[in-house]
C-alpha positions in Angstrom: 0.0 0.0 0.0 2.9 2.4 0.9 4.5 1.6 -2.5 1.3 2.4 -4.3 1.0 5.7 -2.5 4.6 6.5 -3.3 4.1 5.8 -7.0 1.0 8.0 -7.0 2.9 10.9 -5.4 5.7 10.5 -7.8 3.4 10.4 -10.9 1.6 13.6 -9.6 4.9 15.4 -9.0 6.1 14.5 -12.6 2.8 15.6 -14.0 3.1 19.0 -12.3 6.7 19.3 -13.4 5.6 18.8 -17.0 3.3 21.8 -16.8 6.2 24.3 -16.9 7.6 26.2 -19.8 8.2 24.1 -22.9 11.5 24.0 -24.7 10.4 26.9 -26.9 9.9 29.1 -23.9 6.1 29.1 -24.4 4.2 29.3 -21.1 5.3 30.3 -17.6 6.7 27.8 -15.1 4.4 26.7 -12.2 6.5 28.8 -9.8 5.9 31.9 -12.0 2.3 31.1 -12.6 1.7 30.5 -8.9 2.5 34.2 -8.4 -0.8 35.0 -10.1 -2.7 35.5 -6.8 -1.9 31.9 -5.9 -3.5 30.4 -9.0 -1.7 28.5 -11.7 -2.9 29.7 -15.0 -3.7 27.3 -17.8 -1.5 27.0 -20.9 -3.9 29.1 -22.9 -4.0 31.8 -20.2 -1.7 34.6 -19.0 -1.5 36.3 -15.7 -3.0 39.8 -16.1 -1.7 42.6 -13.8 -2.9 46.2 -14.0 -0.5 48.1 -16.3 2.8 48.7 -14.6 2.1 46.4 -11.6 4.1 43.3 -12.8 4.1 40.5 -10.3 1.8 42.3 -7.9 -0.8 40.7 -5.7 -3.7 41.6 -8.0 -3.0 39.1 -10.8 -5.9 37.3 -12.6 -5.7 34.5 -15.1 -7.2 35.6 -18.5 -7.4 33.8 -21.8 -4.5 34.7 -24.2 -5.9 36.4 -27.4 -5.5 34.3 -30.5 -5.5 37.2 -33.1 -4.3 40.8 -32.8 -4.4 44.0 -34.8 -1.7 46.7 -34.9 -2.0 49.2 -32.1 0.2 51.3 -29.9 3.4 49.5 -29.0 3.9 48.6 -25.4 6.5 47.6 -22.8 5.7 44.2 -21.2 6.6 42.7 -17.9 9.4 40.6 -19.5 11.2 43.9 -20.4 10.5 43.6 -24.2 8.6 45.8 -26.5 5.5 44.4 -28.3 3.5 45.7 -31.3 0.5 46.0 -29.0 -0.9 45.1 -25.6 -2.7 42.3 -27.4 0.5 40.9 -28.8 2.1 41.0 -25.4 -0.8 39.1 -23.9 -0.7 36.6 -26.7 2.9 36.0 -25.7 1.8 35.5 -22.1 2.9 38.9 -20.8 1.1 41.7 -19.0 1.9 45.3 -19.6 4.8 46.7 -17.6 5.9 50.2 -16.7 8.3 52.2 -18.9 11.2 51.5 -16.6 10.7 47.8 -17.0 12.0 48.1 -20.6 15.6 49.1 -21.2 15.9 52.4 -23.1 17.2 50.5 -26.1 13.9 48.6 -26.2 12.0 51.6 -27.5 11.2 50.8 -31.2 12.7 53.2 -33.7 10.5 56.3 -34.3 8.8 56.0 -30.8 9.2 57.5 -27.4 8.3 56.1 -24.0 4.9 57.2 -22.5 4.3 55.1 -19.3 3.7 51.6 -20.4 3.4 52.6 -24.1 5.6 53.8 -26.9 4.1 56.7 -28.8 4.9 57.3 -32.5 7.0 60.4 -32.7 5.5 61.4 -36.1 1.8 61.6 -35.2 1.2 60.9 -31.5 1.5 62.7 -28.2 1.7 61.4 -24.7 -1.1 62.4 -22.4 -0.6 62.3 -18.6 -3.8 62.3 -16.6 -3.3 63.1 -12.9 -6.1 63.1 -10.3 -5.7 66.0 -7.9 -6.5 64.0 -4.8 -4.2 64.1 -1.8 -2.2 61.1 -0.4 -2.9 58.4 0.7 -5.9 58.1 -1.7 -4.1 59.6 -4.8 -4.1 57.0 -7.6 -1.0 56.9 -9.9 -1.1 59.0 -13.0 -2.4 57.4 -16.2 -0.4 57.7 -19.4 -1.8 57.2 -22.9 -0.7 57.8 -26.5 -3.2 59.8 -28.6 -3.1 60.8 -32.2 -2.2 64.4 -32.8 -5.3 66.3 -34.2 -5.3 66.7 -38.0 -5.4 70.5 -37.9 -2.1 70.5 -35.9 -0.2 68.5 -38.6 2.2 68.4 -40.3 4.2 70.4 -37.8 2.5 70.0 -34.4 3.1 72.5 -31.7 2.3 72.8 -28.0 -0.1 75.6 -28.7 -2.2 73.7 -31.2 -2.3 70.3 -29.3 -2.7 72.0 -25.9 -5.7 74.0 -27.3 -7.3 70.8 -28.6 -6.9 69.1 -25.2 -8.2 72.1 -23.3 -11.3 72.3 -25.5 -11.9 68.6 -24.6 -12.1 67.6 -28.3 -9.1 65.5 -27.5 -8.2 63.9 -24.2 -10.0 64.1 -20.8 -8.5 67.2 -19.3 -10.6 69.4 -17.0 -7.7 71.7 -16.0 -5.6 73.8 -18.3 -3.1 71.3 -19.9 0.6 71.8 -19.5 2.4 71.0 -22.7 6.1 70.2 -23.2 7.9 69.6 -26.5 11.3 68.1 -26.5 13.0 67.0 -29.7 9.7 66.5 -31.3 8.1 64.6 -28.4 4.9 66.2 -27.3 3.5 65.6 -23.8 0.3 67.0 -22.4 -0.3 66.8 -18.6 -3.5 67.8 -16.9 -5.9 67.0 -14.0 -8.6 64.5 -14.9 -11.0 62.1 -13.2 -8.9 59.0 -14.0 -11.2 56.5 -12.1 -15.0 56.8 -12.0 -16.3 57.2 -8.4 
């Protein structure tokens, strides 16, 4: 009876060991997957974390997408740049913070904007910051937005800032502060980032 129990334990251990990453580096190992709020994700799932919170306590197993369309490029929790959040999730990765990716990871013709890489030619980085005081102040939210057509082909802070302030672009409810550095446009303003 003890031998039968021992063999059962051994076969269970071997089965669990076989659930790790395959030789091609496909899925996460059981140790990595167990970090997903204590749940081991299935092979067709990935551990989703809120953007920038890689490996946190708020992970949830979600199905990996099977098809993706081109979108804003992102930095993922593995420190690599992907063509879109969908492509990162398809590879089993959640979206990381900008500092997760090495500066060299930014694809050519882009600049870092939080977890995203905005296209220098036709996008700006919007930073939405809630004006709440600590300890209830949520982190700023950063997004890439397309520069309004009337501001092209040579966008300026005046034009993009006016568009954001008029609320035809973005979610600003305070006068936006625009910075332009080597062609990189950033708009920062107060906004209701999270619905009450």
